[in-house]
N, C-alpha and C positions, 0 to 999 in steps of 0.2 A: 032384798034380798044384791039387787044388785049394785044398788044406794053404797049396801053397809058394805060392800069387800072397796069400790070403790074408793068409799073416804078411809076405810083402814089404808087400804096403797097411799092415796096422798098424806097423809097420816104419817104413814113410814119414813114417803120420801123428804117427807116436809123432818123428820126427827132426826137423819139423816143427814141432809143441809147444811143444817145447824150443827150437828154433832164432827164435822167435816172441818167447818168457819171458825167453828170454836176451840179444834185442835191445835196445840203447842208440841209439836213433834222435835224439837228440841231443835232446834233453826237459831245460831246464834246473830244475831244483829249486826247489819251489817251498814258503814256509816261511810261515803262522800268527803273524797279529801278536800279542803278548798280550794276554790278555783285562785285565791288572789296571792300574787306576790306583793313583799312588799321591799323597798329604796330604800337605800339615805337618804338620796336625793333630786331630781327634781331630772335634772341630768342625766343619773343613771334610767329613770325611770322611760325616757325620751331615748334611746341608745337601744331601750330595750324593745321599744314599740316596732311592732312592724310595718305604721304609718306615721304619717309623717304627721304633725299636732301642731298648732298655728294658735299661735297665744298673744294677744298683744297687750302693751305695757302699762295701757293704760286700766283697766278691767279690774 
């Protein structure tokens, strides 16, 4: 009797957990904005940078 009650309780808990994970409660999709910024020239990008970039002429 004890096993039957335990098995039914575990089955009920499992069913509720699976039902809660699959619920779609009208949530909207959230999109993360792109972290990239485009610049027209290298000088413009370097002036916007917070650090100094050292570029070699030969590479």
